[in-house]
C-alpha positions in Angstrom: 114.4 80.5 92.2 114.0 77.5 89.8 117.5 75.4 90.2 119.6 76.0 87.3 120.3 72.7 85.2 122.6 72.2 82.3 123.9 69.4 80.8 127.0 70.3 78.3 128.9 67.5 76.7 132.7 67.9 76.7 134.2 68.0 73.2 136.5 65.3 71.9 140.2 66.4 71.3 141.1 67.2 68.0 143.6 64.7 66.3 147.3 65.8 66.5 148.8 63.1 64.1 149.5 65.9 61.7 149.1 69.6 60.9 145.6 70.7 62.0 143.6 72.2 59.1 140.6 74.2 60.5 138.2 76.8 59.6 139.4 78.3 56.1 142.6 79.8 56.6 143.7 78.5 59.9 146.6 76.0 59.7 148.6 75.4 62.9 152.2 73.6 62.3 152.9 71.1 65.1 155.5 69.1 63.2 158.6 71.8 63.2 160.6 71.9 64.9 161.6 68.2 65.6 160.6 68.6 69.3 157.1 69.6 68.7 156.5 66.6 66.6 158.1 64.5 69.5 155.6 66.0 71.9 152.9 65.6 69.5 153.8 61.9 69.2 153.6 61.7 73.0 150.2 63.0 73.1 149.3 60.6 70.3 150.5 57.7 72.1 148.6 58.9 75.2 145.5 58.6 73.2 146.1 55.2 72.2 146.4 54.2 75.8 142.6 53.5 76.4 142.8 52.0 79.7 146.4 52.3 81.2 146.1 55.4 83.0 149.7 55.1 84.3 151.2 55.0 80.9 148.6 57.9 79.7 150.0 60.3 82.5 153.4 59.3 81.7 153.1 60.2 78.0 151.3 63.6 79.1 154.1 64.5 81.4 156.6 63.6 78.7 154.7 65.8 76.0 154.5 68.8 78.6 158.1 68.5 79.6 159.1 68.7 76.2 157.1 71.8 75.3 158.0 73.8 78.6 161.7 73.0 79.0 163.5 76.2 77.1 160.5 77.1 75.3 162.4 79.6 73.2 164.1 77.0 71.5 161.0 76.0 69.5 160.5 79.4 67.6 156.8 78.3 66.8 154.9 79.7 69.8 151.6 78.8 68.0 152.2 75.4 67.4 153.7 74.9 70.9 150.7 76.4 72.9 148.4 74.4 70.8 150.1 71.3 71.6 150.0 72.4 75.6 146.3 73.2 75.3 145.5 69.8 74.1 147.7 68.1 76.7 146.0 70.3 79.4 142.6 69.1 78.0 143.5 65.7 78.2 145.0 65.9 81.8 141.8 67.4 82.8 139.6 64.9 81.4 141.8 62.0 82.6 140.8 63.4 86.1 137.4 61.7 85.8 134.2 63.2 86.8 135.8 65.9 89.2 136.5 69.3 87.8 140.1 69.1 89.0 141.8 72.6 88.2 144.8 72.6 90.6 147.9 70.3 90.8 151.5 70.3 91.6 153.2 71.4 88.5 155.9 68.7 88.6 152.8 66.1 88.6 152.2 67.4 85.1 155.7 67.4 83.9 156.9 70.8 84.6 160.7 70.9 85.4 160.7 74.7 86.4 159.3 75.7 89.7 158.2 72.0 89.9 156.8 72.3 93.5 154.5 75.2 92.4 150.9 75.2 91.8 149.5 74.6 88.4 146.1 76.2 88.0 144.4 75.2 84.7 142.2 78.2 83.7 145.2 80.5 83.9 147.2 78.0 82.0 144.6 77.2 79.6 143.8 80.9 78.7 147.2 81.7 78.4 148.2 79.2 75.7 145.1 79.7 73.8 145.4 83.6 73.9 148.9 83.3 72.1 147.4 81.3 69.3 144.3 83.9 69.2 146.7 86.9 69.1 149.0 85.4 66.5 146.6 83.8 64.2 143.0 85.1 64.8 141.4 83.0 62.0 142.2 80.0 64.5 139.8 81.5 67.3 137.3 78.7 66.5 139.9 76.0 66.9 141.0 77.4 70.1 137.5 77.7 71.4 137.0 73.8 71.0 139.9 73.4 73.6 138.4 76.0 75.7 135.0 74.6 75.6 136.0 71.1 76.4 137.0 72.1 79.8 134.5 74.8 80.2 131.5 72.6 80.0 132.5 70.6 83.2 133.4 73.6 85.1 130.2 75.2 84.4 128.3 72.2 85.4 130.3 72.1 88.6 129.3 75.8 89.5 125.8 74.9 88.8 125.9 71.8 90.9 127.2 73.9 93.7 124.5 76.6 93.1 121.6 73.8 93.2 123.0 72.5 96.4 123.0 76.2 97.9 126.9 76.2 98.2 126.8 79.8 96.9 130.6 80.6 97.2 132.1 77.9 95.4 129.4 78.2 92.6 130.4 82.0 92.2 134.3 80.6 92.2 133.6 78.2 89.5 131.4 80.1 87.5 134.4 82.6 87.4 136.7 79.8 86.4 134.5 78.9 83.6 134.5 82.4 82.2 138.3 82.8 82.4 138.7 79.4 80.3 136.2 80.4 77.4 134.7 83.9 77.6 133.3 83.2 74.3 131.4 80.0 74.8 127.9 79.9 73.6 127.0 79.0 77.1 128.7 82.1 78.9 125.4 83.5 79.4 124.6 80.7 81.7 127.8 81.6 83.8 126.7 84.8 84.3 123.5 83.7 85.3 125.0 81.5 88.0 127.1 84.4 89.2 123.9 86.4 89.4 121.7 83.9 91.2 124.2 83.1 93.6 124.9 86.6 94.2 121.6 87.3 94.9 121.2 84.3 97.4 124.0 85.6 99.5 122.5 89.2 99.5 125.2 90.8 97.3 122.8 92.9 94.9 126.0 94.4 93.3 127.1 91.0 92.1 123.6 89.9 91.1 123.3 93.3 88.9 126.6 92.8 87.2 125.9 89.1 86.6 122.7 89.6 84.9 123.9 92.7 83.0 126.3 90.3 81.5 123.9 87.5 80.9 120.8 89.4 79.5 122.4 90.4 76.2 123.6 86.9 75.5 120.1 85.4 75.8 119.4 85.9 71.9 116.8 88.0 70.4 114.8 85.1 68.8 111.3 84.8 69.7 111.9 81.6 71.7 114.3 83.7 73.9 111.8 86.6 74.6 110.1 85.0 77.8 113.4 84.2 79.5 114.8 87.6 78.4 111.7 89.4 79.6 111.8 87.4 83.2 115.6 88.1 83.4 115.2 91.8 82.8 112.4 92.1 85.2 114.6 90.5 87.7 117.4 92.9 87.1 115.1 95.8 87.4 114.0 95.0 90.7 117.5 94.2 91.9 118.8 97.5 90.2 115.8 99.5 92.3 116.3 97.6 95.4 120.2 98.5 95.4 119.6 102.2 94.4 117.3 102.5 97.2 120.3 102.1 99.6 122.2 104.8 97.7 122.2 108.6 98.0 122.3 111.6 95.8 123.1 111.3 92.3 123.9 107.6 92.5 120.5 106.8 93.8 118.7 108.9 91.2 120.7 107.5 88.2 120.1 104.0 89.6 116.3 104.2 90.1 116.2 106.0 86.4 118.1 102.8 85.1 115.3 100.6 86.9 112.8 102.5 85.5 114.3 102.1 81.8 114.6 98.3 82.7 110.9 98.1 83.9 109.9 99.8 80.7 111.9 97.4 78.5 109.8 94.3 80.0 106.7 95.7 79.3 107.8 96.4 75.7 109.4 93.1 75.2 106.6 90.9 76.6 103.7 93.1 76.8 101.7 90.0 77.6 103.9 88.2 79.7 103.5 87.6 83.5 105.5 90.4 84.7 104.4 93.1 81.9 101.6 94.6 84.3 103.8 94.7 87.5 106.6 96.2 85.2 104.3 98.9 83.9 103.3 99.8 87.3 106.9 99.9 88.9 108.1 102.0 85.7 106.1 104.8 86.9 106.6 104.1 90.7 110.4 104.1 90.1 110.5 107.4 88.1 108.6 109.0 91.0 111.1 107.6 93.3 113.8 109.2 91.2 112.1 112.3 91.4 110.9 112.7 87.8 107.3 113.8 88.7 106.6 115.2 85.3 107.1 112.1 83.5 104.7 110.3 86.1 102.1 112.8 85.6 102.2 112.4 81.8 101.9 108.8 82.2 98.7 108.8 84.6 97.1 111.5 82.6 96.8 109.1 79.4 95.6 106.6 82.1 93.0 109.2 83.4 91.9 110.3 80.0 91.4 106.8 78.6 91.1 104.3 81.6 89.4 101.6 79.3 92.7 100.8 77.9 94.0 99.7 81.0 93.3 96.9 83.7 91.8 97.5 87.0 95.1 96.7 88.7 97.1 98.7 86.5 94.6 101.8 87.5 95.0 100.9 91.2 98.6 100.6 91.0 98.7 104.0 89.2 96.2 105.3 92.1 98.5 104.1 94.8 101.7 105.7 93.0 99.7 109.0 92.7 98.6 109.0 96.3 102.2 108.5 97.5 103.2 111.5 95.4 100.4 113.4 97.1 98.5 113.9 94.0 95.2 112.9 95.4 92.9 114.1 92.7 94.4 112.2 90.3 94.6 108.9 92.6 90.7 109.6 93.1 90.1 109.5 89.6 92.2 106.5 88.7 90.7 104.5 91.7 87.5 105.2 90.5 88.2 104.0 87.4 89.5 100.7 88.5 86.7 100.4 90.8 84.3 100.7 87.9 85.8 97.6 86.8 86.5 95.6 90.0 84.0 97.2 92.7 85.2 94.8 95.7 88.9 94.8 95.4 89.8 95.0 99.0 93.1 97.1 98.8 91.7 99.3 96.2 88.6 100.1 98.5 90.7 100.8 101.6 93.4 103.0 99.6 90.5 104.9 97.6 88.7 105.7 101.2 92.0 107.1 102.4 92.5 109.2 99.2 89.1 110.7 99.8 90.2 111.1 103.4 93.0 113.3 102.5 90.6 115.3 100.1 88.2 115.7 102.9 85.4 114.2 101.2 83.3 111.9 103.7 80.7 111.6 101.8 82.5 109.9 99.2 84.3 107.6 101.9 81.2 106.5 103.2 79.8 104.1 100.4 83.4 102.7 99.7 83.7 101.8 103.4 80.5 100.2 103.6 81.4 97.9 100.5 84.7 97.4 102.4 83.0 96.2 105.5 81.3 93.5 103.8 84.4 92.5 102.1 86.8 92.5 104.9 84.4 92.5 108.2 87.2 91.4 110.6 89.7 94.2 110.7 90.2 96.9 112.9 91.6 99.1 110.4 88.4 99.4 108.5 86.5 99.9 111.5 88.8 102.8 112.5 88.5 104.2 108.8 84.9 104.0 109.5 85.4 106.2 112.5 87.4 108.7 110.3 84.3 109.2 108.1 82.7 110.7 111.2 85.6 112.5 112.3 85.7 114.5 109.1 82.3 114.9 109.1 82.7 116.6 112.7 85.3 118.9 111.4 83.0 120.0 108.8 80.0 120.6 110.7 78.8 123.7 111.9 75.6 122.7 113.9 76.6 121.6 117.4 74.4 118.8 117.3 75.7 117.4 114.3 79.2 117.8 115.7 78.2 115.9 118.8 76.5 112.9 116.8 79.9 113.0 114.9 82.1 112.7 117.8 79.9 109.9 119.3 80.0 108.0 116.1 83.6 108.3 116.0 84.3 107.2 119.6 81.8 104.4 119.1 83.8 102.9 115.8 87.0 103.1 117.8 85.6 101.4 120.8 84.4 98.7 118.3 87.6 98.4 116.7 89.5 97.9 120.2 87.0 95.2 121.0 87.5 93.2 117.5 88.1 89.8 118.3 90.5 88.6 115.5 92.2 90.0 112.4 92.0 88.4 109.0 95.0 89.4 106.7 95.1 88.3 103.2 98.6 88.7 101.8 98.2 87.0 98.5 95.3 86.6 95.9 96.3 85.2 92.9 94.0 83.7 90.1 95.6 80.8 87.6 94.7 80.6 84.0 92.6 77.4 85.0 90.6 79.9 87.3 92.1 78.4 90.7 92.5 81.1 93.1 95.1 80.9 95.8 94.3 83.2 99.2 97.1 82.9 101.5 97.3 85.3 104.7 97.0 85.0 108.4 94.4 85.0 111.5 95.2 86.7 114.5 93.5 86.1 117.8 93.1 89.5 119.5 91.1 87.9 122.6 92.7 86.9 125.9 91.7 82.9 125.7 92.5 80.5 123.0 89.8 80.4 120.4 89.2 78.6 117.0 87.9 80.5 113.8 86.3 79.5 110.8 86.8 81.8 107.7 84.6 81.3 104.7 86.0 82.9 101.5 83.8 83.5 98.8 85.3 84.6 95.2 83.6 87.4 93.3 83.4 88.3 89.5 83.7 91.9 88.3 80.1 92.4 89.3 80.5 91.3 92.8 78.7 88.0 92.3 79.9 84.9 94.2 81.5 82.5 91.9 83.3 80.0 94.0 84.0 79.6 97.7 86.5 77.9 100.1 86.9 77.6 104.1 90.0 78.1 106.5 90.0 76.5 109.8 92.2 77.8 112.3 92.1 75.6 115.7 93.1 76.8 119.2 95.1 80.2 118.2 96.1 81.5 121.5 95.8 84.8 122.8 97.6 87.5 120.5 98.8 84.6 118.5 98.9 84.4 114.8 98.2 81.5 112.5 99.2 81.3 108.7 96.8 80.0 106.1 96.6 79.0 102.3 93.7 77.7 100.5 92.9 77.2 96.8 89.2 77.8 95.4 87.8 77.7 91.9 85.6 80.3 90.1 85.2 81.5 86.6 86.6 85.2 86.2 87.2 85.7 89.9 88.8 89.0 90.4 88.2 89.7 94.3 87.2 88.0 97.5 85.3 88.9 100.7 85.0 86.6 103.7 82.5 85.8 106.8 84.0 84.5 109.9 82.7 82.5 112.8 
């Protein structure tokens, strides 16, 4: 996950030399009664001491002491709390670069419970909430004070997240939200909560954070990519969490995940996650038990396959096969393979669909093509044997049955003697045509061996358009070595390999 980074400048404190006149009708009186004016004067003297930290601290303590000793005498709670908020902000800023939120009450000037703990987020929220409740028109003014603390606290949370200290990242993100729940950057605080919770394996916490973050990302065109990505992540997390539930909770969660996947493809139909989201939408609905909606979705794909990509058709075929709708799966794979006839996983899955349909003659040409693409895979040879197994089941002539049985045994024997297994776990083509192929080579033999795998990139017609070579040296018996390689090829949509 990309590290979160945010730089938010702290706001300067408002001048307190006289009554504060803010947005329209907001007017806060800070000169009456007289003790309030005295506290305001102490704050002003603090501001005039640019370098004398001892004197600055003394002035704030005097102001806070005045404002908190026998507070009922003021009869001006709005003015008193506004001055308190200003004193808190200045104390916080005087602590330096570290976001100090706790102190001994007596160190700030409180006479009551001087040995107790002062906690800035709670104190700041309490003071500003009094003003917002009594004078709603002053909400913008209190927001300035809240945000002057919020920014540094949020950046502290982000710093902890970026250094993989997830517990304090969550802690400080929550403090930021307590201090200023209406900040323009509150979505970032929720994003920190979501990302840090996810990193800890707390799916419920991650979901709750993203649910709050997404509505605050804006609806303008510039925010669409970020919003779509966050919605996709929320859909994935919601699905994963729901799959761990039972009964009605599982079904409801999966339906919610499906709605989110659908909204991703609607929000950014050409975005990087759109195709995956469309496939996940139907798959998640099926997991939720809504087979009727899934059937309707795939009926459109079967009727008009040209409106969809090969990958979308393959995904739909896989979901249909998992739902045991093998006739639909076969038609979807056929349509996709007409566009991309050498897609390894589609060939393998389509062959298995035809096996389930007891159609060996349709399996055979797919497996022939599959063996050219993925020759060093025992599972492919076993699938070739399955063709003969099915032919033997259907044969009535004894000689045909015997030939089918012999062929099945021969393919299984060849599969057992395969010297290596090549597995491709990732095939991705960037916009510039660069393909990334990642996977592993397993030595199935009894002695250490080196293997050279030559990958060829293929276009939609099966023509070679590029190549790359992977060399794995001295792989021990039953040892597996991972590889990752890149190659360039115009319009590459598939791969095949040879090994030596």
